[in-house]
C-alpha positions as CSV (number, residue, x, y, z in Angstrom):
1,M,109.3,52.8,-67.3
2,E,109.0,49.0,-67.5
3,T,110.4,49.1,-71.1
4,L,113.8,50.3,-69.8
5,S,116.1,48.0,-67.7
6,I,118.5,50.5,-66.1
7,P,120.9,47.8,-64.9
8,L,121.0,46.4,-68.5
9,L,121.6,49.9,-69.9
10,G,124.4,50.3,-67.4
11,M,126.0,47.0,-68.6
12,I,125.7,48.1,-72.2
13,T,127.2,51.5,-71.5
14,A,130.1,49.9,-69.6
15,G,130.7,47.7,-72.6
16,V,130.9,50.9,-74.8
17,A,133.5,52.4,-72.5
18,I,135.6,49.2,-72.6
19,L,135.3,49.0,-76.4
20,Y,136.4,52.6,-76.7
21,A,139.4,51.8,-74.5
22,I,140.2,48.8,-76.7
23,I,140.0,51.0,-79.9
24,L,142.4,53.6,-78.3
25,T,144.8,50.8,-77.3
26,V,144.9,49.6,-80.9
27,W,145.5,53.2,-82.1
28,V,148.4,53.6,-79.6
29,M,150.0,50.3,-80.5
30,V,150.2,50.9,-84.2
31,H,152.3,54.0,-83.8
32,P,156.2,53.9,-84.0
33,K,158.4,53.3,-81.0
34,G,161.4,55.2,-82.2
35,N,165.0,53.9,-82.6
36,D,166.7,50.9,-81.0
37,T,167.9,52.8,-78.0
38,M,164.4,54.1,-77.2
39,K,163.0,50.6,-77.6
40,R,165.6,49.1,-75.2
41,I,164.9,51.7,-72.5
42,A,161.1,51.3,-72.9
43,K,161.4,47.6,-72.7
44,S,163.4,47.9,-69.4
45,I,160.6,50.0,-67.9
46,Q,157.9,47.6,-69.2
47,E,159.7,44.6,-67.7
48,G,160.2,46.4,-64.3
49,A,156.5,47.5,-64.1
50,S,155.2,44.0,-65.1
51,A,157.5,42.3,-62.6
52,Y,156.3,44.5,-59.8
53,L,152.6,44.2,-60.6
54,N,152.8,40.4,-61.1
55,R,154.4,40.0,-57.7
56,Q,151.9,42.4,-56.1
57,S,149.0,40.5,-57.7
58,L,150.2,37.3,-56.2
59,T,150.4,38.8,-52.8
60,M,146.9,40.4,-53.1
61,A,145.5,37.1,-54.4
62,V,146.5,35.3,-51.2
63,F,144.8,38.0,-49.1
64,A,141.7,37.9,-51.3
65,I,141.3,34.2,-51.0
66,I,141.6,34.3,-47.2
67,I,139.1,37.2,-46.9
68,F,136.7,35.4,-49.3
69,L,136.7,32.4,-47.0
70,I,136.2,34.6,-43.9
71,I,133.2,36.4,-45.6
72,N,131.7,33.2,-46.8
73,F,131.8,31.4,-43.4
74,A,131.5,34.3,-40.9
75,I,128.5,36.2,-42.4
76,Q,125.2,34.5,-41.6
77,P,123.8,33.1,-44.9
78,G,120.2,34.3,-44.2
79,K,117.4,34.0,-46.7
80,Y,119.5,34.8,-49.8
81,N,122.9,33.1,-48.9
82,V,124.3,36.5,-48.3
83,G,127.8,35.4,-47.1
84,F,128.5,33.4,-50.3
85,L,127.1,36.0,-52.7
86,M,129.0,38.8,-50.9
87,G,132.2,36.8,-51.0
88,I,131.8,36.2,-54.8
89,G,131.1,40.0,-55.2
90,F,134.3,40.6,-53.2
91,L,136.4,38.5,-55.5
92,V,134.8,40.1,-58.6
93,G,135.5,43.6,-57.2
94,A,139.1,42.7,-56.5
95,L,139.5,41.2,-59.9
96,F,138.0,44.1,-61.8
97,S,139.9,46.7,-59.8
98,G,143.2,44.9,-60.3
99,L,142.4,44.4,-64.0
100,A,141.6,48.1,-64.6
101,G,145.0,49.2,-63.2
102,Y,146.9,46.3,-64.8
103,I,145.6,46.9,-68.3
104,G,145.9,50.7,-68.0
105,M,149.5,50.6,-66.7
106,N,150.6,48.1,-69.4
107,V,149.3,50.5,-72.1
108,S,150.9,53.5,-70.3
109,V,154.4,51.9,-70.4
110,R,154.0,51.5,-74.1
111,A,152.5,54.9,-74.8
112,N,155.5,56.6,-73.1
113,V,158.1,55.7,-75.8
114,R,155.5,56.5,-78.5
115,T,154.9,59.9,-77.0
116,A,158.7,60.6,-77.1
117,E,158.7,59.5,-80.7
118,A,155.6,61.5,-81.5
119,A,157.3,64.6,-80.2
120,R,159.4,64.6,-83.3
121,S,156.2,65.6,-85.1
122,G,155.5,68.4,-82.7
123,L,153.6,69.2,-79.5
124,H,150.1,68.4,-80.9
125,A,151.1,64.8,-81.9
126,A,152.8,64.2,-78.5
127,L,149.8,65.5,-76.5
128,N,147.4,63.3,-78.5
129,M,149.5,60.2,-77.8
130,A,150.0,60.8,-74.1
131,F,146.4,61.8,-73.4
132,R,144.9,58.9,-75.4
133,G,147.2,56.6,-73.6
134,G,145.8,58.0,-70.3
135,T,142.3,57.8,-71.5
136,I,142.6,54.0,-71.9
137,T,143.1,53.7,-68.2
138,G,140.2,56.1,-67.5
139,M,137.8,54.2,-69.7
140,F,138.7,50.8,-68.4
141,V,138.3,52.1,-64.8
142,V,134.8,53.5,-65.2
143,G,133.7,50.8,-67.6
144,L,134.6,47.9,-65.3
145,A,133.3,49.7,-62.3
146,L,129.9,50.4,-63.9
147,L,129.9,46.9,-65.3
148,G,130.5,45.4,-61.9
149,V,127.8,47.4,-60.1
150,S,125.1,47.3,-62.7
151,G,125.9,43.7,-63.8
152,G,125.9,42.5,-60.1
153,Y,122.6,44.2,-59.4
154,F,121.1,42.8,-62.6
155,I,122.2,39.2,-61.8
156,L,120.9,39.5,-58.2
157,T,117.5,41.1,-59.0
158,D,116.6,39.9,-62.5
159,L,118.3,36.5,-62.6
160,M,118.2,35.4,-59.0
161,N,115.0,37.3,-58.1
162,I,116.4,38.8,-55.0
163,P,114.6,42.0,-53.9
164,A,116.3,45.3,-54.7
165,G,117.0,46.2,-51.1
166,P,118.9,43.0,-50.1
167,A,120.6,43.0,-53.6
168,A,122.0,46.5,-53.0
169,N,123.4,45.4,-49.6
170,I,125.0,42.3,-51.1
171,L,126.9,44.6,-53.6
172,I,129.0,46.0,-50.7
173,G,131.1,42.8,-51.2
174,F,132.1,44.1,-54.6
175,G,133.0,47.5,-53.1
176,F,135.1,45.8,-50.4
177,G,137.0,43.9,-53.0
178,A,137.7,47.1,-54.9
179,S,138.7,48.9,-51.7
180,L,141.1,46.2,-50.6
181,I,143.0,46.2,-54.0
182,S,143.0,50.0,-53.9
183,L,144.7,50.0,-50.5
184,F,147.4,47.5,-51.6
185,A,147.9,49.4,-54.9
186,R,148.2,52.8,-53.2
187,V,150.4,51.7,-50.4
188,G,152.7,49.3,-52.4
189,G,152.8,51.5,-55.5
190,G,153.4,54.6,-53.4
191,I,156.3,53.0,-51.5
192,Y,157.8,51.7,-54.7
193,T,157.6,55.0,-56.6
194,K,158.9,57.2,-53.9
195,A,161.7,54.9,-52.7
196,A,163.0,54.8,-56.2
197,D,162.6,58.5,-56.7
198,V,164.2,59.5,-53.4
199,G,167.0,57.0,-53.8
200,A,167.8,58.2,-57.3
201,D,167.6,61.9,-56.4
202,L,169.7,61.7,-53.2
203,V,172.7,60.1,-54.9
204,G,172.3,61.3,-58.5
205,K,171.2,65.0,-58.0
206,I,172.8,65.9,-54.7
207,E,175.9,63.7,-54.4
208,K,176.9,63.3,-58.1
209,N,175.3,66.5,-59.4
210,I,173.8,64.7,-62.5
211,P,170.4,65.7,-64.0
212,E,167.2,63.8,-63.5
213,D,166.6,60.8,-65.8
214,D,170.4,60.6,-66.5
215,P,171.2,57.1,-67.9
216,R,174.3,57.1,-65.6
217,N,172.0,56.8,-62.6
218,P,171.6,53.1,-61.7
219,A,168.1,53.9,-60.2
220,V,166.8,55.7,-63.2
221,I,164.8,52.7,-64.6
222,A,163.3,51.9,-61.2
223,D,162.3,55.6,-60.9
224,N,160.5,55.5,-64.3
225,V,158.8,52.2,-63.3
226,G,157.6,53.8,-60.1
227,D,155.8,56.6,-61.9
228,N,153.6,54.0,-63.5
229,V,152.9,51.6,-60.6
230,G,152.2,54.6,-58.3
231,D,150.4,57.3,-60.4
232,C,148.8,55.0,-63.0
233,A,147.9,51.7,-61.5
234,G,147.6,53.2,-58.0
235,M,145.3,56.1,-58.9
236,G,143.3,53.9,-61.3
237,A,142.6,51.4,-58.4
238,D,141.9,54.3,-56.0
239,L,139.2,56.0,-58.2
240,F,137.8,52.6,-59.4
241,E,137.1,51.9,-55.8
242,T,135.7,55.4,-55.0
243,Y,133.4,55.3,-58.0
244,A,132.1,51.8,-57.3
245,V,131.7,52.2,-53.5
246,T,129.9,55.6,-53.9
247,L,127.4,54.1,-56.3
248,I,126.8,51.1,-54.0
249,A,126.5,53.3,-50.9
250,A,123.9,55.5,-52.5
251,M,122.0,52.4,-53.6
252,I,122.1,51.0,-50.0
253,L,120.8,54.3,-48.6
254,A,118.0,54.4,-51.1
255,A,117.1,50.8,-50.3
256,S,116.9,51.5,-46.5
257,T,115.1,54.9,-46.7
258,L,113.3,55.4,-50.0
259,T,111.7,52.1,-51.1
260,N,108.3,53.2,-49.6
261,T,108.3,56.4,-51.7
262,L,110.3,55.7,-54.9
263,G,110.4,51.9,-55.0
264,T,113.4,50.7,-57.0
265,N,113.8,54.1,-58.8
266,G,115.8,55.6,-56.0
267,I,118.1,52.5,-56.0
268,E,118.7,52.5,-59.7
269,Y,119.0,56.3,-60.1
270,P,122.8,56.3,-59.2
271,I,123.3,53.7,-62.0
272,L,121.6,55.9,-64.5
273,L,123.7,58.8,-63.4
274,G,126.8,56.6,-64.0
275,V,125.5,55.8,-67.5
276,V,125.2,59.5,-68.4
277,A,128.6,60.2,-66.9
278,V,130.4,57.5,-68.9
279,I,128.9,58.8,-72.2
280,A,129.8,62.4,-71.2
281,S,133.4,61.3,-70.5
282,I,133.8,59.6,-73.8
283,I,132.5,62.7,-75.7
284,G,134.5,65.0,-73.5
285,S,137.8,63.1,-74.2
286,L,137.3,63.9,-77.9
287,F,137.5,67.7,-77.2
288,V,141.0,67.5,-75.6
289,R,143.0,69.2,-78.3
290,L,145.4,72.1,-78.6
291,G,144.2,75.5,-79.8
292,K,146.1,78.3,-81.5
293,K,147.7,79.3,-78.2
294,K,149.0,75.8,-77.6
295,D,147.8,75.8,-74.1
296,I,148.2,72.2,-72.8
297,M,146.2,72.7,-69.6
298,G,143.6,74.6,-71.5
299,A,143.2,71.6,-73.8
300,M,142.6,69.4,-70.7
301,Y,140.0,71.9,-69.3
302,K,138.1,71.8,-72.6
303,G,137.5,68.1,-72.1
304,M,136.5,68.6,-68.5
305,I,134.1,71.4,-69.3
306,V,132.4,69.5,-72.2
307,T,132.1,66.4,-69.9
308,G,130.5,68.6,-67.1
309,L,128.1,70.3,-69.5
310,I,126.9,67.1,-71.0
311,S,126.5,65.6,-67.5
312,V,124.3,68.6,-66.4
313,V,121.9,68.1,-69.3
314,G,121.9,64.3,-68.9
315,F,121.4,64.5,-65.1
316,Y,118.4,66.9,-65.6
317,F,116.5,64.5,-67.8
318,T,117.5,61.5,-65.8
319,T,116.2,63.1,-62.6
320,K,112.9,64.1,-64.2
321,Y,112.5,60.6,-65.5
322,L,113.2,58.6,-62.3
323,I,112.7,61.0,-59.4
324,G,110.2,63.4,-60.8
325,D,111.3,66.7,-59.2
326,I,114.1,69.3,-59.6
327,W,115.6,69.3,-56.1
328,I,117.7,66.2,-56.5
329,F,119.0,67.6,-59.8
330,F,120.2,70.6,-57.8
331,A,122.0,68.1,-55.5
332,S,123.8,66.6,-58.5
333,L,124.9,70.1,-59.5
334,V,126.5,70.5,-56.1
335,G,128.8,67.5,-56.9
336,L,129.8,68.9,-60.2
337,G,130.5,72.2,-58.5
338,V,132.8,70.5,-56.0
339,T,134.8,69.0,-58.9
340,L,135.2,72.5,-60.5
341,F,136.2,74.3,-57.4
342,I,138.5,71.7,-56.0
343,T,140.4,71.8,-59.3
344,I,140.8,75.6,-59.1
345,I,141.8,75.4,-55.4
346,T,144.4,72.6,-55.9
347,D,145.8,74.4,-59.0
348,Y,146.3,77.5,-57.0
349,Y,148.3,75.8,-54.2
350,T,150.4,73.6,-56.5
351,S,151.0,75.5,-59.7
352,K,154.2,77.4,-60.4
353,K,152.2,80.4,-61.4
354,Y,150.8,81.3,-58.0
355,G,152.0,82.6,-54.6
356,P,152.2,79.4,-52.5
357,V,154.7,77.7,-54.7
358,K,156.7,80.9,-55.2
359,S,156.8,81.4,-51.5
360,I,158.5,78.0,-51.0
361,A,161.0,78.8,-53.8
362,E,161.8,82.2,-52.2
363,A,162.3,80.6,-48.8
364,S,164.8,78.2,-50.3
365,K,167.2,81.0,-50.8
366,T,168.0,80.9,-47.1
367,G,168.5,77.2,-46.9
368,T,166.8,73.8,-46.3
369,G,165.3,74.7,-43.0
370,T,163.3,77.7,-44.3
371,N,162.3,75.6,-47.3
372,L,160.8,72.9,-45.0
373,I,159.0,75.5,-42.8
374,A,157.5,77.2,-45.8
375,G,156.4,73.9,-47.4
376,L,154.8,72.8,-44.2
377,A,153.0,76.1,-43.8
378,V,151.6,75.9,-47.4
379,G,150.4,72.3,-46.8
380,M,148.6,73.3,-43.6
381,K,147.0,76.4,-45.2
382,S,145.9,74.3,-48.2
383,T,143.3,72.5,-46.0
384,L,141.2,75.6,-45.4
385,M,139.4,76.2,-48.7
386,P,138.8,72.5,-49.5
387,V,137.2,71.9,-46.1
388,I,135.0,75.0,-46.5
389,L,134.0,73.8,-50.0
390,I,133.2,70.3,-48.7
391,C,131.1,71.7,-45.8
392,A,129.2,74.0,-48.2
393,A,128.6,71.0,-50.5
394,I,127.3,68.9,-47.6
395,Y,125.0,71.7,-46.4
396,L,123.6,72.4,-49.9
397,A,123.2,68.8,-50.9
398,Y,121.4,68.0,-47.7
399,F,119.2,71.0,-48.1
400,F,118.2,70.0,-51.6
401,G,117.6,66.4,-50.7
402,E,115.4,67.3,-47.7
403,R,113.4,69.8,-49.8
404,S,112.7,67.2,-52.5
405,P,109.0,66.1,-52.2
406,A,109.8,62.8,-53.9
407,V,112.8,61.9,-51.7
408,G,112.7,64.0,-48.5
409,S,116.1,62.7,-47.4
410,G,119.0,65.1,-46.9
411,I,121.6,62.3,-46.7
412,Y,120.4,60.9,-50.0
413,G,121.0,64.4,-51.5
414,I,124.7,64.1,-50.2
415,A,124.9,60.6,-51.8
416,I,123.8,62.0,-55.1
417,A,126.2,64.9,-54.9
418,A,129.0,62.4,-54.4
419,V,127.9,60.3,-57.3
420,A,127.7,63.3,-59.5
421,M,131.1,64.5,-58.4
422,L,132.5,61.2,-59.7
423,S,130.7,61.7,-63.1
424,T,134.0,63.0,-64.5
425,T,136.1,60.1,-63.2
426,G,136.9,58.7,-66.6
427,L,138.4,62.0,-67.8
428,V,140.0,62.8,-64.4
429,I,141.9,59.4,-64.6
430,A,142.8,60.1,-68.2
431,T,144.5,63.4,-67.2
432,D,146.2,61.7,-64.2
433,S,147.6,58.8,-66.2
434,Y,148.7,61.3,-68.8
435,G,151.2,62.4,-66.1
436,P,153.4,59.3,-65.8
437,I,153.3,58.8,-69.6
438,T,154.8,62.3,-70.2
439,D,157.2,61.9,-67.3
440,N,158.5,58.6,-68.8
441,A,158.5,60.1,-72.3
442,G,160.8,62.9,-71.0
443,G,163.0,60.3,-69.2
444,I,163.3,58.2,-72.4
445,A,164.2,61.3,-74.4
446,E,166.9,62.2,-71.9
447,M,168.4,58.7,-71.7
448,A,168.2,58.2,-75.5
449,K,169.9,61.6,-76.0
450,M,167.2,62.9,-78.3
451,P,167.5,66.5,-79.7
452,P,166.8,69.4,-77.2
453,A,163.7,70.4,-79.2
454,I,162.2,67.0,-78.3
455,R,163.1,67.4,-74.7
456,N,161.5,70.8,-74.7
457,I,158.2,69.3,-75.9
458,T,158.3,66.5,-73.3
459,N,159.2,69.0,-70.5
460,A,156.2,71.1,-71.5
461,L,153.9,68.1,-71.4
462,D,155.4,66.9,-68.1
463,A,155.0,70.3,-66.4
464,V,151.2,70.1,-67.0
465,G,151.3,66.4,-65.9
466,N,152.6,67.5,-62.4
467,T,149.6,69.8,-62.1
468,T,147.0,67.2,-63.3
469,K,148.4,64.7,-60.9
470,A,148.1,67.1,-58.0
471,V,144.5,68.1,-59.1
472,T,143.5,64.5,-59.3
473,K,144.7,63.8,-55.7
474,G,142.6,66.8,-54.5
475,Y,139.6,65.4,-56.4
476,A,140.2,61.9,-55.0
477,I,140.4,63.2,-51.4
478,S,137.3,65.3,-51.7
479,S,135.3,62.6,-53.3
480,A,136.5,60.2,-50.6
481,A,135.2,62.5,-47.9
482,L,131.7,62.7,-49.4
483,A,131.7,58.9,-50.1
484,A,132.8,58.1,-46.6
485,L,130.0,60.3,-45.1
486,V,127.5,58.3,-47.2
487,L,129.1,55.0,-46.1
488,F,128.9,56.2,-42.5
489,Q,125.2,56.9,-42.9
490,A,124.7,53.5,-44.5
491,Y,126.4,52.0,-41.4
492,K,123.9,53.8,-39.1
493,E,121.0,52.7,-41.2
494,E,122.2,49.1,-41.1
495,L,122.5,49.3,-37.3
496,A,118.9,50.5,-37.1
497,R,117.9,47.2,-38.8
498,Y,119.5,45.1,-36.1
499,T,119.0,47.1,-32.9
500,T,116.2,49.3,-31.7
501,D,118.0,51.1,-28.9
502,F,121.0,52.5,-30.9
503,T,121.7,56.2,-30.4
504,F,124.8,57.9,-31.5
505,D,125.5,60.5,-28.8
506,I,128.7,62.6,-28.9
507,S,128.7,62.7,-25.1
508,D,128.7,58.9,-24.8
509,Y,132.1,57.7,-23.5
510,K,132.2,54.9,-26.0
511,V,131.7,57.3,-28.9
512,L,134.5,59.6,-27.6
513,I,136.9,56.7,-27.3
514,G,136.1,55.7,-30.8
515,L,136.6,59.3,-32.0
516,F,140.1,59.5,-30.5
517,L,141.1,56.1,-31.8
518,G,139.8,57.0,-35.3
519,G,141.6,60.3,-35.3
520,L,144.8,58.6,-34.2
521,L,144.8,55.9,-37.0
522,P,145.7,58.2,-40.0
523,F,148.8,59.4,-38.1
524,V,150.0,55.8,-37.3
525,F,149.2,54.6,-40.8
526,S,151.0,57.5,-42.4
527,A,154.0,57.1,-40.2
528,L,154.3,53.4,-41.2
529,C,154.0,54.4,-44.9
530,M,156.6,57.2,-44.5
531,K,159.0,54.9,-42.6
532,S,158.6,52.2,-45.3
533,V,159.6,54.7,-48.0
534,G,162.7,55.7,-45.9
535,K,163.8,52.1,-45.4
536,A,163.3,51.2,-49.1
537,A,165.0,54.4,-50.2
538,Y,168.0,53.7,-48.0
539,A,168.4,50.3,-49.7
540,I,168.4,52.0,-53.1
541,V,170.8,54.7,-52.0
542,K,173.2,52.0,-50.7
543,E,172.9,50.1,-54.0
544,V,173.5,53.2,-56.2
545,R,176.5,54.3,-54.2
546,T,177.9,50.8,-54.5
547,Q,177.5,50.7,-58.3
548,F,179.1,54.1,-58.7
549,K,182.0,52.9,-56.6
550,Q,182.5,49.4,-58.0
551,I,181.6,49.8,-61.7
552,K,184.3,52.0,-63.2
553,G,183.3,54.2,-66.1
554,I,179.7,55.0,-65.1
555,M,180.2,58.7,-64.7
556,T,182.1,59.0,-68.0
557,G,179.4,57.0,-69.9
558,K,181.8,54.1,-70.8
559,A,180.1,51.6,-68.5
560,T,176.3,50.8,-68.1
561,P,174.8,50.6,-64.6
562,L,173.0,47.5,-63.5
563,Y,169.5,48.9,-63.6
564,G,167.8,45.6,-62.8
565,R,169.3,45.3,-59.4
566,C,167.7,48.6,-58.3
567,V,164.3,47.5,-59.8
568,D,164.5,44.1,-57.9
569,I,165.5,45.7,-54.6
570,V,162.7,48.3,-54.6
571,T,160.1,45.7,-55.7
572,K,160.9,43.3,-52.8
573,A,161.0,46.2,-50.4
574,A,157.7,47.7,-51.5
575,L,155.9,44.4,-51.3
576,K,157.3,43.6,-47.9
577,E,156.6,47.0,-46.4
578,M,153.0,47.3,-47.6
579,L,151.8,44.4,-45.5
580,L,151.7,46.0,-42.1
581,P,149.8,49.1,-43.1
582,A,147.3,47.0,-45.0
583,L,146.8,44.6,-42.0
584,I,146.2,47.6,-39.7
585,A,143.5,48.9,-42.0
586,I,141.7,45.6,-42.2
587,L,141.9,44.7,-38.6
588,S,141.4,48.0,-36.8
589,P,137.6,48.3,-37.4
590,I,137.1,44.6,-36.6
591,V,139.0,45.0,-33.3
592,V,137.2,48.2,-32.3
593,G,133.8,46.9,-33.3
594,F,134.0,43.6,-31.5
595,L,135.9,44.8,-28.4
596,L,134.1,48.2,-27.8
597,G,130.8,47.8,-29.8
598,P,128.9,49.6,-32.5
599,K,128.9,53.0,-30.8
600,A,132.6,53.1,-30.4
601,L,133.0,51.9,-34.1
602,G,130.7,54.8,-35.2
603,G,132.9,57.3,-33.3
604,F,136.0,55.6,-34.8
605,L,134.6,56.1,-38.3
606,I,133.9,59.8,-37.8
607,G,137.3,60.5,-36.2
608,L,139.0,58.6,-39.1
609,I,137.0,60.6,-41.8
610,V,137.7,64.0,-40.3
611,V,141.4,63.6,-39.4
612,G,142.1,61.4,-42.5
613,L,140.7,64.1,-44.8
614,L,142.7,66.9,-43.2
615,L,145.9,65.0,-43.1
616,A,145.5,63.8,-46.7
617,L,144.9,67.3,-48.0
618,F,147.9,68.6,-46.0
619,M,150.2,65.9,-47.3
620,C,149.1,65.8,-51.0
621,T,149.0,69.5,-51.6
622,G,152.1,70.4,-49.5
623,G,154.1,67.7,-51.3
624,A,153.0,68.9,-54.7
625,A,153.9,72.5,-53.8
626,W,157.4,71.4,-52.7
627,D,157.8,69.5,-56.0
628,N,156.8,72.5,-58.1
629,A,158.9,74.9,-56.1
630,K,161.9,72.8,-57.0
631,K,160.9,72.8,-60.7
632,L,160.3,76.6,-60.6
633,I,163.9,77.0,-59.4
634,E,165.1,74.6,-62.1
635,D,163.4,76.9,-64.7
636,G,166.2,79.4,-63.9
637,K,164.4,81.5,-61.3
638,F,165.6,81.9,-57.7
639,G,169.1,80.6,-58.6
640,G,168.6,77.8,-61.1
641,K,170.0,74.3,-61.2
642,G,173.1,73.5,-59.1
643,S,172.6,76.5,-56.8
644,E,172.4,76.3,-53.0
645,T,168.7,77.4,-53.4
646,H,168.2,74.4,-55.7
647,K,169.9,72.0,-53.3
648,A,167.6,73.2,-50.5
649,A,164.5,72.7,-52.8
650,V,165.7,69.2,-53.7
651,V,165.6,68.3,-50.0
652,G,162.2,69.8,-49.5
653,D,161.0,67.8,-52.6
654,T,162.5,64.6,-51.1
655,V,160.4,65.2,-47.9
656,G,157.3,66.0,-49.9
657,D,157.6,62.9,-52.2
658,P,156.3,60.4,-49.7
659,F,153.7,63.0,-48.5
660,K,152.1,63.4,-51.9
661,D,152.6,60.0,-53.5
662,T,152.5,57.5,-50.7
663,A,150.9,58.4,-47.3
664,G,148.5,61.1,-48.5
665,P,146.8,59.2,-51.4
666,A,146.8,56.0,-49.4
667,L,144.6,57.7,-46.7
668,N,141.8,57.8,-49.3
669,S,141.8,54.0,-49.5
670,L,142.2,53.7,-45.8
671,I,139.1,55.7,-45.1
672,K,136.9,53.8,-47.5
673,V,138.3,50.3,-46.6
674,I,137.5,50.8,-42.9
675,N,134.0,52.2,-43.6
676,T,133.2,49.3,-45.9
677,I,134.4,46.7,-43.4
678,A,132.2,48.4,-40.7
679,L,129.2,48.1,-43.0
680,I,129.9,44.4,-43.6
681,I,130.3,43.5,-39.9
682,V,127.3,45.4,-38.6
683,Q,125.2,42.4,-37.8
684,A,128.0,40.5,-36.2
685,I,129.1,43.3,-33.8
686,V,125.5,43.8,-32.7
687,T,125.0,40.2,-31.8
688,I,128.6,39.4,-30.5
689,K,129.7,41.6,-27.7
690,I,132.9,41.4,-25.7
691,F,133.2,44.7,-23.8
692,G,130.8,46.8,-26.0
């Protein structure tokens, strides 16, 4: 066992993932970009996306520096200069998270035009281009996350000779940096993408009756930019943070509960699972290819199945090597099972093939009101099966962890299930980033007036992209729930280190106050996000109407809209509007912890996890169902485009847009940011009491 340095192996494997992403980037970039019109459109999207991310990065950098200084000076240095090391980890986590999304998105906005051009050669060539473009983001995310965690642990333990337990706790700074960037990326990107989308649809589709991605719409470029900053950079940062934080939380739990029985093996076991998962994801991505039936979703499932099977085999031998019994391996299977079943459940509620989406389309026949009622009902019902699945996973993982003679810890079993669930992150992000690439490819094909056969191919790819994006959101929410439970347990374990009289009793009035406040926060946070989308969308609507009125010849195609003005308006609005939700997320656990004490903060965390999970599921699944109900009608069923049924569905989709792409996904980041902050301030809130 001494011959194998697991942290070093993690760093090497992370390097392999990054190298694979670089090779794919070169492969994408050598392919043709199409004619001059396509190049011009693609360049506008690239410039808009880069302008937004550059401005967002500057805003986040200011926050990052301030928080670094606070961490450095507020946390007691202790024996190992914890405050400084945690602050450095915070900066590295923020940098890596931002870098993963930034690189991935910059490749995506170059893969889009190449996907449209590849469609000239058929569906197979276009799918290859789009999926490999998405895989670049996935590999950078898991590669940089694993590099940050394993590399940080290696530096702290091997180079600085810090014991494994304190080293694992210091790594929470890296997780906090990743969480903060995820929150900004999710909120800011979500506001951008949905404000542009809603603004473009309300004037273009409803008022002017022109199709989606029509070059006559002044907001069309902003809409295409939004697909990338929201679904590519935003989701990349989200799952980067979930992946890193879950690994770190599992290591912290092992450090606090298993060092007497397993030594460092329990701490390093999650890293080795990450190594197996990255290798499995790389191999699995090579199996995403069309068969004779030309089933695009089937091609995606091939990659997921291969990744899962390789992970199962790898997890078995990894567990036998480090843990020594089969029970924790069973816990890892629970995590893989959650990934499988959450995919099936989300697909059922959001696919055009099944009853829930058809019921919304049917309800649209009688108007907007019934469309909205049906969509809300589907969103509410969609919480049932995922919650049952998560509860079953918690029960089984706890049971297996507790039965393990080597571990004897149920909560560690849950932690390993969460780590195992994230084993497919690289491929999940690849399928998610595939979505905005194909969406943009279709927009470019429409604006460049490419032949209908090309548009048919991009439409087929985009239809699957809508499903993969919805599935990814369900996956992200479920993994966030398990990760947050592990973080909460780590919070309790940390409290036990600093106080001997801590008990977490549901009948304690402080705990109850915390529960109510924690349950309230997701609603307030979501309301702010939704309101921000509305304000930014109104500014876009106003600008689009003004251009249609003042620039003569737009509707006849004789004049070109001023696309850059819409891009600039929505960029400024998104950056301005994201600040208040982000500040609330950062400050709320600090205020509750210092004013009401650690018991109230514990209740606050539980209330936040439970209500945040349910609200996120409701919003993300309901919003996706509204979207696909509109697309089902556009396919010619239930009335077709331009019908009153379609107009009702467009309104429902407009309501669902900020549900599924802004407020809902941002709740994932909110939950983990707050839990991470609670873990960082534990010692301070125990020693400094105001009313608690």
